[in-house]
N, C-alpha and C positions, 0 to 999 in steps of 0.2 A: 664348697659351693655346689650348685646344681649342675645339671647337664648343660653342656655348651650348645649354643645355637649356631647355625651357620655351617654345620657339617665338617668342621675341622677336627676330625677324629684321628688321633695319632696311633691307634692300635694297629698292629701288624695283621696282614691278611693271613689267616691260618688255614684257609681252604685252597685246594688246587682244582682248577676247572679242567677236567680231562676230556671234555667234549671235543675241542679242536684236535687234540692228540688222536682220539679215536677216529675222527673224520679223515685225518691224514693217513692213518694206518689202513683204513678201508680203501682209500684211493690207491695206495701202493699195492694192496692185495689185488685190486681189480687190474692194475697194470700188469702184475705178474701173471694173472690168469689169462690175459689177452696175449701176452708175448711168449708164454711158455710153448704153445704149439708151434709157433714160428721158429723158435730156437731149437726145439727138439726134432724138427723135420730133417731127414737125412740130407746131407749136402750132395749126395750123388743121386742122380735121377735113375732109379731102378724100377722097371716095370715088372712088378712081382706077379708070379702065376696065381691063379685063383683056385681055391679049393672050398668045398662045402663044409669040411670039418677041420677042426684045429683048435688048439687052446691058446689063450692069451700068453704072451711071453713077458717076462719082467725085464726092465732095462738092465743092461749089462755093461761092464767095463771092457768087454771083448766083443765088439761088433764088427763083422766082416761083410763088406759089400762087393759084389762082382757086377760090373756094368756090362752092357751088351757086347763090348769088344773083348771082354775077358779080363779087363784090368781090375786088380784087387785093391781095395781100400780097407785099412784097419783103423777103426774109430775116426773115419773121415779123412785120413791121410793116406797117400799112395803107399803101397807096400807090395810084397811078393810072398811066395810060399815060405821062403827062408825067414823073412821078417815075421810072418805069422808064427812060425815055430819058435823063434827066439822070444817073441813077446809072450807066447803061451808059457814058456819055461819060467820067465820072470814073474808073470802074474800068478802062477801056481804057487810060488813061494809065499805070497801074501794071502791068496784066496784059493785053497786047495779044492774047493767045491765050485769054482767059477764055471759059468755056462757061456759057451760061445754062441752068438746069434749070427746066423748066416742069411744074408739077403742077396739072392742071386736073381738077375733079370731072367725073364722067361725065355729069352733068346740064347742064353748061355748054354753051351753043350753040357750034357750030363757029366761027361768025363771031367770037365773043368771043375765042376762043383765037387765031385768025388775026390779030385786031387787036393782041393782046399781042405775038405773034411779030413782026409788022410793025414795031411801035414799037421793039422791041429791035434788029431788023436794021437799021432806019433809023438808029439811033444808032451803028452800026458793028460790032456783035457778029456774028461770022461763024459761030460754033458754038453750037448749042443742042440740048437733049435734052428729050424729053417723057417724064415719069415714068409708068409703068404698074404694075399688079400682074400677076404671072405667073399664067397659068391653071394650075390644078392638075390 
């Protein structure tokens, strides 16, 4: 017989419409782009010193913060110099070229920062960076 009238077509749909999927992925991408700076902001309020020169640092699994009272935080959790040394020894087994990033408040005495750097270097970490704010 001829073609049926009335639109009763029993053929399976062999095409997939990906436009809604792409729309959803773009919305998720925008959400990640907006929330990433909020998530990556350090949990400790550190007023960094300003300098006119300096290079960009890459994110690291070894972030040390020293607040104005001299309290040390390792990756956002309270710690001390012995904890830094122990963590450095553990992380060096997995990543021998790890870089420690130190963010010290500008009110922290120089001797306190040197003590932290010394405990990290004594544990075997050879690379470290000190975080600053760029002068405008």
